[in-house]
N, C-alpha and C positions, 0 to 999 in steps of 0.2 A: 565731253569729258571734263571732269573737274580734277584739279591738282592741289595737293597739299605739300608745301615745302617746310620741312622740319629743321629748325636751327637750335641745337643744344648750346647753351651758353653758360659761361662762368667768367666773370670779370671781363666782359666784352663791351663796356660802356662806350669806348671810343670807336668801335667797329660796327655796332649793331644797326644804328640808323642808316649810315651809308650803305651797308649791305642790304637791308630791307629795300631801300630806294633803288638799288641796282637790280634787285630781283624783280621788283614791280616794273622797272623800265623794260626789261627783256622778256617778261612773261607774255605768252601768246594772248593776244587781245580777244581771240575767239573762244577762250577757255576760262572757266571760273577758277581762280587761283586764290588759295588761302595760304598765309604764312603763319606758322606756329612756332613761336619762340618758347623754348623750354629752359627756364633759368634755374640753376641750382643755388638760389638764394645768394647771389653774388654780392660781396661786400661793397663793390663799387656802384651799386644801384642800377645795374643793367635792366632789371625787371621794371623798376619804376620809370626809367627813361622811355622804355617801350610803351608802358601804360599811358604816360603823359602825352607822348607824341601821337599815338594811334588810337586814342580812346574813342574817337568817332569814326574809325575806319574798321568796318566789320571784317575786312579781308585779312587783318593782322590781329592775332591773338597772342597773349603771353601767359604761360603757365608758370606759377611759382612753386618750386619744390623745396620743402624743408625737411623731408624725411627720405630715407633710402636713396640718398643722393649718389651721383656718379654719372659718368659720361654715357655709357650704354643704357643705363636705367632711364636717363633723360630721353634718349631716342625712343625707347619703348613707350614711355608715357606719351610722347608726341604721336606715335603710331596709333595708340589707343584713342587719342583725341581727334585724329584726322578724319575728315569727312570726304576727302577726295577719292576718286577712282584710281588715281596714280599718286604715288608718294615719291618725293625727292628728299634725300637727306644729304646735307653738306655741312662742312665746318663753318664756324661763324667769325673767322678771323681773316677772310679773303684768301686763305690758302687755296680754296676751290673757287674757280671763276664762275660767277653767275651767268656769263655769256654762253656757257655750255648747256644750260638748261633747255633751251628750245631744241637743240640737237638731240639731247637725251630723250625728250618727250617724243620727238619724231621717230627715233629708232625704237622706242618702247612699243610702238604700234606693231612691230614685227617680233620683238623678243620680250620675254617675261621680265628680264632683269638686265639693265644697262649699268655697267660699272666703269667709272673713270680710271684709266690706268696710266701710270708714269712710265711703265716699262714696255708696253707694246709699241710698235713702230709709230713714231710721231709724238709719243709721250715724253715728258721730261719733268725736271724739278729744279727750281732756282737754287735751293740750298744743296750744293754738291756733296758736302760731307754727309748730310742726311740721306741724299739720294743713294750714295754708295753703300751706306749702312743698311738702308731699306732693301736695296737690290740684293745684297748678300743674304739677308735674313729671308727674303722672299724665295731665293733659291733653295734654302733649307726647308722652308714651308712646302714648297712644291714637291720636294723629295719625300718628306715625312707624311704629307697628306695625299700624295699621289694626285695632284691637281695640275691641269695644264694652264690654268689661269696664271698670268704673269705678275699681277699686282694683287696680293691678298690682304693688303693693309691700307688701301687708298681711302676708303670711307666716303666716297662721293658716288651716289647711286640713285637710280630711278627704277621703280618697280610697280607693277600692277598690285593694288592693295589686296585683292582677293587671292592672288598667288602668294603674297607675303604671309597672309593669315593661315595658309596651309602648312607653314613651317613651324617647328617646335620653338616658339619664341622664348619660352622660359629657359631653354638650353642655349640660347644665343645671346640675349641682351642682358649681359652683366659684365662687370669689369670696365676696362677702358677700350683702347683700339683693338684689342684682341677679339672683341665681339665680331669684327669684320671677317676674319678668316673662318670663324665658326659659321657666320651667316652664309658666306660663299660655299662652304663645305656642305651645309644642309640644303642649300638651293640646288646644288648639283645632285646631291643624293636623292632629292625629291623630283629630279628630272625637269627642273625649270630650264628654259632656254636662256643661256647667259651669254652676253657679248661684252667684250672690253672695247672701249673707245679711247683713243689717245687724248690725254689731258696734260696741261702744264700746271703743276702744283707750285704755287708761289710761296714766298716767305710772308709771314703775317704782316699786315699793314701797321697795326698799332698794338701796344701792350706787350706782355711777355708770355712765353709758352708756359703752360701749367705742367708739362710732362718732364720727367727725368729719364734720360736715355738708359742708364744702367738699370734703374728700377723697371722700366718698361721691358727691356730685353729679358730680364729674369722672369717677369710676370708672363710675357708672351711665350717664352720657351716652355714654362710649366703648363700653360694653357694649351699649347699645341700638343704636348705629350699626352696630357689628359684627354684631349679630343681623339688622338690616335688610339689610345687605349680604352676610350669610351668610359672613363671613370666619372 
């Protein structure tokens, strides 16, 4: 089995090399693993840092995006470029722990989709204010979308690529973090077997967050209503 780990980046110059090294450290040695950094033309030179550091390492690739930029669009481009049988997607700021990857890959042998959850038993988040806000919004999402999944915004997942390609990717991968509840919605609608595993979501190691809570709340609410109404 081969694995593609997709890392969407924007201004992650301080995090990206330590993250890649951490992933390579925990990656199963009996599997072929590639890391695909998808950079949205970061002003801080994230793309060039990866190119310079890993130019001779075929297992690490960096895609530079200058058009149609955006978080979910970056993930989609990474999926299109991935050669692995299994795809792992995670944030590039150490919010998601690389140490969870072996466990996800093991569980993926039984389920189509493994998603890291802050809200199932054993899950948690270091930023308590963010945790509370996300918990409340997830309750609303569960009601409006009629889903039993507890964390619809986590963004850390592992999936069989062929199963992923069965989903309507153009209806999923746009916008920002709202892509994730669309992704889970269509995964369940297409009868993929989905399992949540507990994960600790940490605060970012370096740099500053690119997201605005008020803007995201408005965008995610509109997106959820549109998904409900199938607009």
